[in-house]
VEXMARVO-813198 format. One record per residue (C-alpha): residue in one letter; residue number from 1; y, z, x. Coordinates in steps of 0.001 Angstrom, whole numbers, plus 500000, padded with zeros to 6 digits. Layout:
BEGIN
R  code  pos       y       z       x
R     a  NUM       Y       Z       X
...
END
This chain:
BEGIN
R  code  pos       y       z       x
R     m    1  210324  773512  759158
R     a    2  208960  771143  756492
R     l    3  211555  769169  754570
R     p    4  210655  770599  751107
R     s    5  210946  774129  752493
R     a    6  214282  773300  754128
R     l    7  215650  771854  750925
R     y    8  214484  774879  748973
R     q    9  216222  777296  751338
R     n   10  219360  775182  751733
R     r   11  220442  774424  748197
R     t   12  223693  772846  749336
R     l   13  221808  770274  751403
R     g   14  219422  769580  748536
R     a   15  222266  769147  746066
R     a   16  224140  766845  748466
R     l   17  221074  764651  748944
R     a   18  220471  764479  745181
R     i   19  224095  763553  744479
R     g   20  223957  760922  747229
R     l   21  220819  759415  745712
R     l   22  222394  759263  742245
R     l   23  225534  757683  743685
R     i   24  223472  754964  745374
R     l   25  221614  754286  742128
R     c   26  224942  753886  740295
R     i   27  226280  751250  742706
R     p   28  225058  748318  740556
R     a   29  227311  749532  737733
R     f   30  230281  749604  740112
R     e   31  229608  746041  741272
R     a   32  228586  744485  737943
R     p   33  230583  741441  736814
R     r   34  233018  741825  733941
R     p   35  231397  741467  730528
R     p   36  233280  739848  727617
R     v   37  236480  741594  726520
R     n   38  236556  741993  722747
R     s   39  239182  743186  720282
R     d   40  238616  746917  720815
R     q   41  238761  746701  724600
R     s   42  241801  744447  724465
R     l   43  243621  746874  722201
R     y   44  243015  749732  724650
R     l   45  244535  747560  727379
R     a   46  247626  746879  725285
R     e   47  248064  750559  724408
R     a   48  247549  751575  728049
R     l   49  250187  749042  729118
R     n   50  252716  750569  726732
R     i   51  251999  754098  727946
R     a   52  252201  753045  731598
R     e   53  255507  751265  730952
R     g   54  257016  754377  729369
R     n   55  256935  753074  725794
R     g   56  254772  755935  724592
R     p   57  251559  755749  722567
R     t   58  252331  752553  720664
R     y   59  250594  749392  719501
R     p   60  251582  745852  720499
R     t   61  253780  746020  717396
R     g   62  255816  748851  718925
R     e   63  254687  751247  716188
R     p   64  253025  754600  716953
R     i   65  249267  754705  717428
R     t   66  247610  756351  714432
R     h   67  244083  754942  714106
R     r   68  242571  756702  717126
R     s   69  244003  759161  719627
R     p   70  245645  757554  722686
R     l   71  243814  759771  725222
R     y   72  241594  756957  726495
R     p   73  244469  754448  726827
R     a   74  246453  757202  728557
R     m   75  243665  757576  731108
R     l   76  243732  753816  731689
R     a   77  247504  754047  732001
R     g   78  247035  756611  734763
R     v   79  245001  754046  736688
R     f   80  247720  751434  736082
R     k   81  250389  753777  737425
R     a   82  248328  754559  740505
R     a   83  246884  751142  741331
R     g   84  248925  748598  739371
R     t   85  248557  747017  735943
R     s   86  245730  744505  735948
R     l   87  242467  743890  734156
R     d   88  240445  744548  737314
R     n   89  242101  747912  737865
R     a   90  241402  748917  734270
R     y   91  237676  748981  735041
R     v   92  238051  751658  737733
R     m   93  238089  754555  735296
R     p   94  235167  753590  733011
R     r   95  233024  752621  736011
R     l   96  233676  756048  737493
R     t   97  232437  757687  734302
R     v   98  229007  756104  734891
R     f   99  228523  758289  737960
R     i  100  230152  761357  736405
R     n  101  227894  761104  733364
R     v  102  224778  760854  735504
R     l  103  225872  763976  737396
R     l  104  226503  765785  734109
R     v  105  223074  764762  732806
R     a  106  221505  766176  735945
R     a  107  223623  769350  735849
R     l  108  222885  769969  732167
R     t  109  219166  769398  732703
R     r  110  219091  771673  735754
R     t  111  220785  774483  733860
R     l  112  218300  774223  731007
R     f  113  215053  773101  732617
R     g  114  215273  773467  736398
R     n  115  215668  771318  739508
R     g  116  212714  768987  739039
R     a  117  213743  768067  735518
R     a  118  217317  767528  736702
R     l  119  216257  765017  739344
R     a  120  214031  763136  736896
R     a  121  216773  763037  734248
R     g  122  219467  761976  736707
R     v  123  217378  759191  738249
R     t  124  216222  757745  734916
R     a  125  219762  757815  733514
R     a  126  221200  756276  736688
R     v  127  218827  753292  736637
R     a  128  218948  752686  732865
R     p  129  220389  749138  732511
R     f  130  222037  749786  729140
R     v  131  223815  752939  730311
R     r  132  225057  751133  733389
R     g  133  226238  748172  731340
R     i  134  228219  750125  728753
R     g  135  229742  752311  731440
R     s  136  231081  749273  733265
R     t  137  232945  747924  730218
R     l  138  236278  748942  728721
R     y  139  234610  750492  725689
R     l  140  235505  754144  725297
R     d  141  231946  755390  724640
R     s  142  231194  756231  728265
R     t  143  234369  758328  728456
R     l  144  233513  760013  725154
R     s  145  230089  760835  726600
R     m  146  231709  762328  729692
R     f  147  233617  764916  727662
R     f  148  230653  765520  725348
R     l  149  228252  766111  728252
R     g  150  230837  768369  729877
R     s  151  230967  770413  726683
R     m  152  227165  770598  726534
R     f  153  226978  771675  730182
R     l  154  229464  774498  729626
R     l  155  227548  775629  726543
R     a  156  224343  775634  728564
R     l  157  225982  777844  731184
R     a  158  227012  780249  728426
R     q  159  223438  780735  727185
R     p  160  221169  783672  728167
R     p  161  220169  783622  731853
R     r  162  216901  782326  733208
R     l  163  213800  784489  733134
R     e  164  213464  784418  736916
R     s  165  216963  785837  737446
R     l  166  215975  788873  735384
R     g  167  212798  789542  737323
R     y  168  210380  787908  734862
R     e  169  207573  785641  735960
R     n  170  207797  782057  734761
R     d  171  204465  781118  733257
R     g  172  205055  777443  733988
R     e  173  205032  776585  730325
R     s  174  208091  778251  728840
R     s  175  211626  777025  729000
R     a  176  213844  778012  731888
R     i  177  216082  779727  729324
R     s  178  214954  783091  728089
R     p  179  213723  783221  724486
R     d  180  214046  787021  724522
R     y  181  217276  787675  722660
R     g  182  217403  791286  723736
R     l  183  218109  790157  727282
R     a  184  221637  790172  728642
R     w  185  223868  787501  727075
R     k  186  226446  785716  729155
R     r  187  229327  786987  727090
R     t  188  231919  784794  728725
R     w  189  234142  783611  725918
R     q  190  235956  781599  728550
R     l  191  232970  779245  728842
R     h  192  232911  778707  725094
R     l  193  236670  778167  725122
R     a  194  236326  775511  727822
R     a  195  233346  773910  726041
R     g  196  235316  773707  722799
R     a  197  238273  772197  724643
R     m  198  235958  769573  726153
R     l  199  234696  768676  722687
R     g  200  238304  768472  721505
R     a  201  238990  765987  724306
R     a  202  235905  764028  723219
R     l  203  237384  763834  719707
R     l  204  240624  762507  721166
R     v  205  238601  759714  722755
R     k  206  236495  758902  719687
R     e  207  236403  760599  716311
R     t  208  232593  760787  716088
R     a  209  232757  763901  718289
R     i  210  233722  765883  715193
R     l  211  230051  765792  714210
R     f  212  229267  768368  716904
R     v  213  231823  771046  715971
R     p  214  229289  773494  714438
R     l  215  226892  773248  717399
R     p  216  226965  776922  718535
R     l  217  226626  778191  714965
R     a  218  223638  775932  714284
R     l  219  222058  776988  717579
R     s  220  222346  780659  716633
R     l  221  220643  780132  713279
R     v  222  217542  778912  715120
R     c  223  217637  781122  718205
R     g  224  219561  784198  717070
R     f  225  222540  785780  718737
R     d  226  223375  788912  720668
R     a  227  226471  791052  721090
R     g  228  229485  789030  722178
R     w  229  228928  786038  719926
R     k  230  232063  786648  717855
R     p  231  234631  786229  720650
R     a  232  232491  783472  722192
R     y  233  232340  781318  719063
R     t  234  235958  782043  718229
R     g  235  236767  780792  721714
R     w  236  234780  777596  721024
R     l  237  236778  776831  717881
R     a  238  240057  777865  719511
R     g  239  239447  775547  722457
R     f  240  238614  772664  720157
R     a  241  241685  773251  717981
R     a  242  244054  773782  720913
R     v  243  243199  770361  722334
R     s  244  242809  768284  719170
R     a  245  244866  769828  716326
R     w  246  248057  768030  717317
R     w  247  246404  764705  716577
R     w  248  245954  765492  712869
R     v  249  249575  766578  712698
R     w  250  250697  763390  714478
R     v  251  248770  761116  712116
R     y  252  249999  762920  709007
R     a  253  253606  762868  710232
R     h  254  253539  759102  710833
R     t  255  251372  757913  707948
R     g  256  251165  760635  705317
R     d  257  247368  760389  705622
R     l  258  244770  762887  706737
R     f  259  243009  761572  709823
R     l  260  239544  760229  708912
R     a  261  240120  760949  705208
R     g  262  243019  758807  704060
R     p  263  245775  759816  701627
R     a  264  246079  763559  701153
R     d  265  246380  763080  697401
R     g  266  243116  761136  697202
R     g  267  239874  762734  696112
R     l  268  238329  762554  699571
R     g  269  241445  763958  701213
R     l  270  241580  766885  698816
R     l  271  237876  767487  699330
R     l  272  238336  767585  703097
R     l  273  241330  769891  702821
R     g  274  239385  772204  700523
R     a  275  236417  772179  702910
R     c  276  238648  773130  705852
R     v  277  240286  775995  703959
R     s  278  236943  777220  702648
R     g  279  235367  776944  706077
R     a  280  238150  778978  707655
R     a  281  237821  781649  704950
R     v  282  234046  781820  705369
R     y  283  234376  782091  709139
R     v  284  236888  784949  708929
R     a  285  234638  786754  706447
R     t  286  231649  786189  708740
R     l  287  233471  787748  711683
R     k  288  234082  790861  709607
R     l  289  230722  791191  707873
R     a  290  228102  789670  710184
R     p  291  226064  791908  712494
R     e  292  226700  792039  716212
R     s  293  223221  790703  716936
R     l  294  220453  789058  714966
R     k  295  216961  787898  715779
R     p  296  215920  784593  714206
R     n  297  213637  784724  711194
R     r  298  212503  782504  708368
R     y  299  215732  783169  706472
R     t  300  217936  781974  709336
R     w  301  215692  778927  709712
R     a  302  216052  778198  706016
R     l  303  219814  778591  706347
R     f  304  219738  776215  709332
R     a  305  217857  773601  707294
R     a  306  220251  773980  704365
R     f  307  223266  773716  706654
R     m  308  221946  770530  708271
R     l  309  221311  769013  704863
R     v  310  224801  769814  703577
R     w  311  226507  768785  706831
R     n  312  224802  765409  706996
R     a  313  225139  764756  703274
R     a  314  228879  765446  703410
R     f  315  229404  763164  706390
R     f  316  227158  760482  704950
R     y  317  229242  760443  701788
R     a  318  232541  760443  703686
R     l  319  231506  757785  706217
R     d  320  230042  755574  703524
R     r  321  233269  755835  701518
R     v  322  235596  754843  704349
R     a  323  233338  752184  705872
R     y  324  233528  748495  705102
R     e  325  231581  747352  702058
R     y  326  228073  746533  703276
R     d  327  224815  745506  701643
R     s  328  222628  748447  702588
R     d  329  218892  748626  703148
R     y  330  218516  751949  704897
R     l  331  214779  751805  705461
R     g  332  214444  748132  706328
R     n  333  217610  747903  708438
R     t  334  216816  751104  710332
R     l  335  213317  749942  711230
R     t  336  214717  746585  712324
R     y  337  217412  748304  714372
R     v  338  214908  750509  716175
R     q  339  212608  747586  716858
R     n  340  215216  745009  717885
R     v  341  218013  747099  719396
R     v  342  216941  750598  720367
R     s  343  213505  749933  721829
R     g  344  214758  747201  724131
R     n  345  217767  749114  725454
R     v  346  216867  752808  725536
R     a  347  214319  752541  728308
R     p  348  211627  753568  728997
R     f  349  211417  753779  725204
R     p  350  207795  755009  724752
R     l  351  208300  757868  727221
R     i  352  211602  758845  725616
R     v  353  209932  759021  722188
R     l  354  207222  761261  723642
R     a  355  209867  763400  725355
R     w  356  211717  763968  722076
R     l  357  208455  764896  720359
R     w  358  207755  767410  723116
R     l  359  211283  768762  722818
R     m  360  210820  769241  719084
R     t  361  207748  771390  719680
R     g  362  209788  773587  721996
R     a  363  212588  773885  719455
R     s  364  210071  774824  716775
R     k  365  209174  777827  718935
R     r  366  212855  778861  718932
R     s  367  213324  777989  722588
R     r  368  217048  777964  723197
R     a  369  217064  775196  725818
R     e  370  215150  772670  723712
R     t  371  217139  773620  720608
R     l  372  220452  773117  722402
R     v  373  219485  769536  723281
R     l  374  217997  768736  719865
R     t  375  220762  770189  717667
R     p  376  223412  767500  718392
R     v  377  220879  764889  717295
R     l  378  220322  766712  714007
R     l  379  224065  767161  713445
R     s  380  224650  763413  713764
R     l  381  221727  762096  711699
R     s  382  224065  760704  709027
R     w  383  226068  758773  711616
R     t  384  222900  757488  713292
R     l  385  221533  756264  709960
R     l  386  224753  754422  709129
R     v  387  224886  752833  712589
R     a  388  221339  751552  712133
R     d  389  221865  750372  708546
R     r  390  225084  748512  709431
R     l  391  223490  747113  712602
R     v  392  226454  748557  714529
R     a  393  226547  748398  718330
R     l  394  224170  750794  720073
R     r  395  227029  752094  722221
R     d  396  228119  754162  719201
R     l  397  225095  756384  719900
R     l  398  225687  756682  723653
R     p  399  226031  760522  723728
R     l  400  222592  760796  722111
R     i  401  221186  758238  724549
R     y  402  222333  760424  727433
R     l  403  220639  763405  725793
R     s  404  217489  761271  725642
R     y  405  217440  761260  729431
R     v  406  217853  765029  729461
R     a  407  214815  765205  727178
R     l  408  212955  762693  729364
R     g  409  213597  764683  732537
R     a  410  212419  767877  730872
R     g  411  209363  766155  729395
R     i  412  208314  764542  732675
R     t  413  208574  767845  734509
R     a  414  206655  769700  731811
R     f  415  203896  767097  731923
R     l  416  203605  767230  735698
R     r  417  203600  771033  735648
R     w  418  200894  771068  733021
R     t  419  198609  768579  734782
R     l  420  198951  770359  738100
R     s  421  198456  773848  736685
R     s  422  195382  772779  734726
R     s  423  193713  771519  737898
R     a  424  194990  774142  740344
R     a  425  191776  776156  740190
R     r  426  189716  773150  741238
R     p  427  190441  771914  744756
R     s  428  188813  768531  744253
R     i  429  190642  765546  742786
R     t  430  190742  765905  739027
R     s  431  192035  763935  736072
R     g  432  195155  766085  736248
R     h  433  195887  764942  739783
R     i  434  195238  761340  738818
R     a  435  197520  761600  735778
R     t  436  200259  763173  737886
R     l  437  200009  760471  740524
R     a  438  199941  757717  737898
R     a  439  203006  759126  736145
R     a  440  204921  759422  739415
R     v  441  203984  755895  740496
R     a  442  204874  754435  737085
R     l  443  208259  756151  737045
R     g  444  208949  755055  740600
R     l  445  208048  751446  739840
R     w  446  210259  751514  736753
R     a  447  213170  752877  738803
R     v  448  212668  750223  741492
R     w  449  212366  747474  738860
R     n  450  215723  748499  737397
R     g  451  217289  749209  740764
R     s  452  219977  746541  740365
R     a  453  219778  745853  736620
R     v  454  222899  746101  734475
R     r  455  222603  745096  730838
R     h  456  225709  743752  729157
R     e  457  226132  742111  725821
R     t  458  225121  738508  726290
R     s  459  227739  735966  727297
R     v  460  229268  734329  724276
R     a  461  231510  731483  723197
R     v  462  235157  731356  724163
R     q  463  236235  732879  720853
R     d  464  234306  736071  721588
R     d  465  235818  736803  725003
R     w  466  239487  737733  724751
R     e  467  240025  737151  728472
R     n  468  239721  733362  728369
R     s  469  241620  730275  729415
R     l  470  243090  729672  725946
R     v  471  244678  733119  725997
R     h  472  246141  732453  729447
R     m  473  247496  729040  728431
R     t  474  249099  730538  725327
R     a  475  250560  733529  727162
R     d  476  251976  731294  729913
R     w  477  253708  729035  727385
R     i  478  255150  731997  725479
R     e  479  256600  733492  728660
R     a  480  258104  730164  729670
R     n  481  259549  729143  726294
R     i  482  260167  732164  724068
R     p  483  262901  734689  724900
R     p  484  261644  738256  725578
R     g  485  261847  740503  722553
R     a  486  261136  737762  719995
R     t  487  258734  738967  717309
R     i  488  255418  737151  717008
R     m  489  252781  737297  714273
R     s  490  249299  736234  715302
R     s  491  246358  735204  713152
R     r  492  243928  735983  715883
R     l  493  242660  739195  717377
R     y  494  243773  737622  720643
R     y  495  247123  739150  719751
R     s  496  246469  742278  721832
R     q  497  245293  740251  724835
R     v  498  248293  737908  724621
R     y  499  250450  741036  724502
R     f  500  248757  742405  727637
R     e  501  248987  739077  729483
R     t  502  252713  738758  728715
R     g  503  253402  742266  730027
R     g  504  254347  743693  726639
R     e  505  257541  741618  726443
R     y  506  256986  740520  722835
R     p  507  256176  742674  719794
R     i  508  253056  741055  718322
R     h  509  251747  741743  714821
R     q  510  248645  740519  713048
R     l  511  248599  738417  709934
R     p  512  248063  740805  706995
R     t  513  244412  739853  706563
R     v  514  242523  742630  704771
R     e  515  238999  743649  703949
R     v  516  238465  743137  700222
R     a  517  235965  744221  697599
R     l  518  234834  741892  694824
R     n  519  235867  742756  691295
R     t  520  233754  740725  688878
R     d  521  235441  742222  685814
R     a  522  237043  739223  684111
R     y  523  240068  741315  683113
R     g  524  240831  742824  686504
R     v  525  242153  741497  689793
R     p  526  239445  739381  691486
R     l  527  239872  740943  694946
R     e  528  240685  744587  695595
R     r  529  242253  745382  698957
R     h  530  240157  747970  700732
R     t  531  241758  748421  704120
R     s  532  243305  746534  707000
R     l  533  240775  745010  709346
R     f  534  240998  747789  711897
R     r  535  241918  750637  709587
R     w  536  244947  751937  711456
R     e  537  247410  750439  708979
R     h  538  245612  751153  705731
R     h  539  248622  753214  704650
R     l  540  250607  749936  704742
R     v  541  248120  747863  702727
R     p  542  249905  746544  699590
R     e  543  248849  747492  696104
R     d  544  246640  745083  694177
R     s  545  248502  742949  691659
R     a  546  247744  740392  688984
R     d  547  250311  738190  690749
R     d  548  248311  738024  694001
R     r  549  247988  734485  695370
R     w  550  245061  734431  697775
R     l  551  245282  731799  700491
R     y  552  241969  732406  702196
R     m  553  238678  734166  701565
R     t  554  235546  734396  703678
R     y  555  232423  736445  704161
R     y  556  232506  738120  707551
R     p  557  229134  738042  709368
R     k  558  229001  741843  709664
R     g  559  228569  742009  705923
R     y  560  231855  742200  704030
R     f  561  234556  739958  702566
R     i  562  238052  739431  703946
R     g  563  241067  737631  702542
R     l  564  244706  736735  703099
R     a  565  247211  736685  700219
R     e  566  250357  734538  700401
R     n  567  252496  737286  698880
R     d  568  251324  739682  701613
R     l  569  252111  737076  704275
R     l  570  255640  736406  703035
R     m  571  256376  740101  702612
R     e  572  255228  740873  706171
R     l  573  257209  737979  707635
R     r  574  260383  739441  706114
R     r  575  259563  743071  706855
R     r  576  258677  742383  710480
R     d  577  261519  739866  710917
R     v  578  259044  737468  712541
R     d  579  260350  734689  714788
R     y  580  257094  732869  715640
R     v  581  253600  732626  714171
R     l  582  250595  732095  716436
R     v  583  247633  730564  714579
R     t  584  244302  730089  716298
R     s  585  241190  728263  715207
R     y  586  237690  729459  714472
R     d  587  237333  733223  714724
R     a  588  234213  734257  712772
R     g  589  236333  734478  709640
R     f  590  239448  736302  710793
R     s  591  241276  733020  711176
R     s  592  240413  729408  710474
R     p  593  241571  725848  711189
R     s  594  242156  725719  707441
R     f  595  245264  727842  707993
R     n  596  246940  724954  709782
R     r  597  247525  722954  706620
R     y  598  249451  725763  704933
R     f  599  251835  726197  707860
R     e  600  252222  722465  708495
R     e  601  253172  721744  704887
R     n  602  255507  724724  704500
R     p  603  259148  723926  705431
R     g  604  259556  727483  706652
R     f  605  257420  726759  709726
R     e  606  257965  724285  712566
R     l  607  255163  723467  715007
R     v  608  256494  723894  718552
R     h  609  253358  724048  720699
R     t  610  249618  723347  720637
R     a  611  247141  724559  723269
R     s  612  243601  723263  722923
R     l  613  240268  723529  724689
R     n  614  238258  721854  721928
R     r  615  238191  721561  718140
R     l  616  237266  725201  717630
R     d  617  239355  726726  720419
R     e  618  242939  725862  719676
R     a  619  246206  727794  719377
R     r  620  249272  726572  717482
R     i  621  252679  728214  717662
R     y  622  255142  727772  714795
R     r  623  258801  728726  714810
R     v  624  259758  730540  711607
R     n  625  262746  729040  709802
R     k  626  263496  732201  707892
R     d  627  265850  730680  705339
R     d  628  263242  728115  704293
R     v  629  260194  730351  703925
R     a  630  259123  730381  700270
R     p  631  255924  730447  698169
R     q  632  254002  727183  698120
R     a  633  251827  725686  695401
R     k  634  248713  725674  697576
R     p  635  245115  726389  696490
R     a  636  242999  729178  697924
R     m  637  240767  728038  700772
R     v  638  237230  729430  700510
R     r  639  234557  728763  703085
R     k  640  231496  727009  701707
R     s  641  229212  729661  703177
R     t  642  231226  732276  701277
R     a  643  230828  730332  698037
R     r  644  227064  730363  698556
R     q  645  227170  734131  699054
R     l  646  229151  734511  695839
R     e  647  226782  732266  693902
R     e  648  223871  734415  695028
R     r  649  225660  737607  694039
R     l  650  227002  736374  690705
R     g  651  223793  734678  689663
R     s  652  224944  731140  688968
R     q  653  227210  728360  690182
R     d  654  229258  728483  686990
R     a  655  229970  732188  687469
R     m  656  230963  731541  691084
R     l  657  233332  728714  690137
R     a  658  234918  730775  687369
R     y  659  235409  733684  689739
R     l  660  237030  731580  692478
R     g  661  239361  730051  689929
R     r  662  240999  733462  689523
R     l  663  242030  733771  693191
R     n  664  245118  731589  692959
R     p  665  246984  729953  690046
R     n  666  246835  726698  692039
R     g  667  243049  726706  692103
R     f  668  240768  726760  695125
R     e  669  239248  724393  697665
R     l  670  235962  724763  699518
R     v  671  236290  724241  703284
R     d  672  233804  724126  706125
R     r  673  235691  726666  708260
END
């Protein structure tokens, strides 16, 4: 018996061979060297350490986690409990998600578009260097994508069955999912319940998953719905709420803030609360008044367009409000982002663009399969635009990148089917045969070319890799010379990595550096505190005051200003009962060698240790003499590059100098770093 015939008749064998092939293609991601560890990854390590050690979901400070759900650190903690706490072991779980995600891409594509499309999607996703690279880091985006793709797969299973299973002939052009809404609907509310729960888990990994909550509703507006949709969609929302609702309660109980919205008494918080109440009321009314089935028409399409506009506008407003203060150029920055970031990483980019265009034509014909894949992209347009405008890391769009490979697999298969069917009546070699062969050869060469490629963020200076020799030297000295339990305050984002390297023996806080907004009103405070640098302690950010004495101000390269006020520093030292201060050198603006002078000239601090690799990579540890800590008559230190930014914004050097003179009653000093 010929191999293709054997594989067709023995689906288990065919599936096993396909899974084996995808596993082999994922091996480079398993063996890839460790990329740089940055602040986010280091924080997940510290949180996972605390969970594994039985300290609960807490930060290196010992306080409860409130900025992002601890599900991902808890998964890392599971690896630590099973295999031991180490950096190498931490990579086991995210590397595994590379393979799981490829399988989910293939499974989702098979459910929607058939076996051929599934193989093409799985292979292209498995050999994509960017997908491999992100999946072999400690970023949480690959794990988020795992739960998101699982939710999409379950939703696909819950859609109307294939035409072939109902005795219809497949014309070779239409989707594998029936567009006839009178056909039997898979009324399994259990699948929707499980899909909603998966999306809830995705939210507990990363909050951007909330963008996809209305997915089934939006799908129905385009494709219609049949009897059974009410319990199915109620199951979707119930599954999502059952898994994720506790997190909102947890955050509110510990901070008094609404997760993602801030203080409940703020305008945005009240708006979100009102939207939730209104949405619940509308949904209950819909369950009572809506018909049991509905075929799509121009009115439902218009409602779909209006819903997408409102949904994206609301999220655009909310995300723009809570984000750092950026200089925006939505058109220019987006074009630059696509050209410089997306096109070079989402490969093969030209084919993926063509695949999305083909998918859009299918969705325009109300094909449920194409619409299911396209709708998450439409629901997250606001987030995608902000990522591009802020030049944020491409990994923030990883779920959509995986869907791109679903689209690519479907598009490749549709193209091959079309070229072969158009030349089937002519036995001689035709342009269709040539095109098919060329496409297959090109895809094969691309897969072979990327057979061992793994794309990581480029290697960087010592300051940008938290797992470096300076961190180890500092952690070793702390363990040897500071008694366990002593409280440390660190100027550097290394704080989480030092915490991990010292086994969580020392509560470590950050200096109260904050993101600030400029206030050029001559009668107001010059700097307005916006939020803490990583947003999880914004409920602890002090109020602005005319008595603020700013010690440091800089323009962070990502596009916003940060500062450190002496009154904030002294207040935090007392509140945290800090025993030691760890000050590191150059850190892209978060800390600076200029800090050293303040601590050296303040009798409340005694230098006890210096670890140095070079002028820029240095750590100094000061013992805090708590009885001697007091305000100092020191000027604000402003980086010269920041002064140039201010001069450009304010229009003249005189305006810049007058503005800086308001930062501190003791004046200011321009410094190189």
